N, C-alpha and C positions, 0 to 999 in steps of 0.2 A: 504494499500499500504506500510506503514511503521509500525514499531513496536515501542510501548512506552518502554522505559527503564525500566526493571523490577528491583525492589530492593528485594533483598533476605535477610531474617533475618539471623544471625549466626547459628541459629539452622538448617535453611533449607540448608544453605551451608554445614554444617557439615554432615547432612543426605544425601546429594547428594554425597559428597565426600565418604562417608561411603558406600554407594550402589556401587560406582564405584570400590571401594578398594575390596568389595565382589566379584564383577565379575572379577577384576583382579586376585584374589586368584584362581578362577575357571579357568581362562585362563592359569595361570601358570601351571596347572595340565595338561592341554591339549585342544584339540578343544572342542568347546562348542556350542550346538545347541542353535538357538534363543529362542526355546521354554523354555529351561531351564534357559535361561537369564530372560525370562519374569517371571519365578517362583521366582526369586531373587528380581526383581523390574519391576514394570509396565512401567518404563521409561528407559529402557536399552539402547535405542538409545543415550539419553542424557549422559548416563554413559560411553558409547563407545566414544563419542565425548570428554567427559572429559578426559578420558584415553589418546586419541590421542594427545589433547592438552599438557598433561603432558610428551609426548615423546614416548609413547607406539604405535608401529606399528602393527596394527590388520587387518588382511585379512578377508574378508567376502566372502564365496562361497556359492552360491545357489545349493541346492540339487535338484534332480529330483522330490522329494515329495513336493516341494515348501518351505521347511524349509531353513534356512540359518546357515551355520557352521561359527563360529568366531574363529581366530586361532591368538595367539600371536606370532609375527615374530621377532620383535626386539625392543630394546629400545634406544632411543637417549636422553641423558641427556638434561633436559631443566631447565630454571630458571622462577621462578613465578614472573609475572610483578607486581610491587607494584605502588600505586597511584603516588609515588614521580617519578618513572621512567617513567610512562605514561605523567605526567606533563613535565617531562625532554624532552622527545621525541618531544613533541608539541612546546617546546622552542628551539629545536636544529637547527642549521644552515641548516641542510639536510631539515627538514620539511618547514622551512621558505622559502628556495629556491622552493621546490616542489609546495608549496602552491602559491608562486607568479607566478611560470610558469602557473599553471592552470588558475589563475585568469587572466593573460595576454591572455592566449589561448581563454578564454571565454569572452574576451573583457571587463572585469570587470563588468560583468552582470550575474544575476541569470539565469541559463539555463532553469528554469521552468517559471518564471513570468517576467524576464527581468529587475527586480529591480536592482538598483545600491546601495542599502543601506544596511548596516550590512551584508556584504558578509562573507560567510563560505566556507571552501573547505570540501567536504564529501567524505570519502572512500567507494567506491564500493566493494573494495577488500582490505584486508590488507596483504601487503607483505612489512613489515617494512624495510626500507633502499633501497627497490627495486621497490618502486611504479612506474608505468608507468603512463603517462599522462591520459591514458584510464581508470586507476583505480580510478580516482578522478573527481569531478564535483563541479562546483562553484553553490552555492545556497544561497539565502538570509536566514536570521535567521528563518523567518516563514516557507519557503518551506523546509528548513533542519529540523525542528521540525516535519513538517507533514510527512517526509520521515521515521523519527525514530517512529513516533506514528502509522502510518499505513502499513508501510513495512511488508509483509508476510515473507521475507527473515531475518532470525535471524542472523544478522552481528554485531559484536561488537570487540572492540579493543582486541587483543590476551591476554589470561590470563596467557600464558607461552610462552617464546621465547628461541631460542637457545642460548648457551652461547656466541657465537661470535656476535650475534645481542646485546645481553645484555651489552657487553663491549663497544659498540659504545657510550654509554651514561653514564655519571657518575650519581650517585644518586642526586647529587646536581644540575644537569641539564646542565652541561657544556660538549659540545661535546668533545671527546678525539681526 
């Protein structure tokens, strides 16, 4: 049901970024068929996701023959999220209030096992600084770990954010 957090080596990260950059080079030339992307890397969907996180707008159109055409449409400048920025986000007044709102909404109990100890608030969806109460859920630390260990949906803190979101937090962790 949840996924275990995967730790990638620097070499694996470099290789994934390199594959995404090769696909970006192809997209800059023009529309690219998914079968050509497969020739570049067997994990082209992960590369497309990586490019989208970095701000590239890519349309995918299904063809009559069942293939897909990928087209680079736009680029929106994004800022890479650092560990310091992520930590600062979770220390921000905004997150403190959102977390408290969800804990109150769930009556200070885990929504899965109803425990009241070691409560955490889990994101179902990341829309930083725009989270709705439905995007969050209260879980005890045991249930939260299970969610991340078994969840088939690969959800993680964004690796890149828009500059306007980035400026809402200073690197030192103080909300601006």
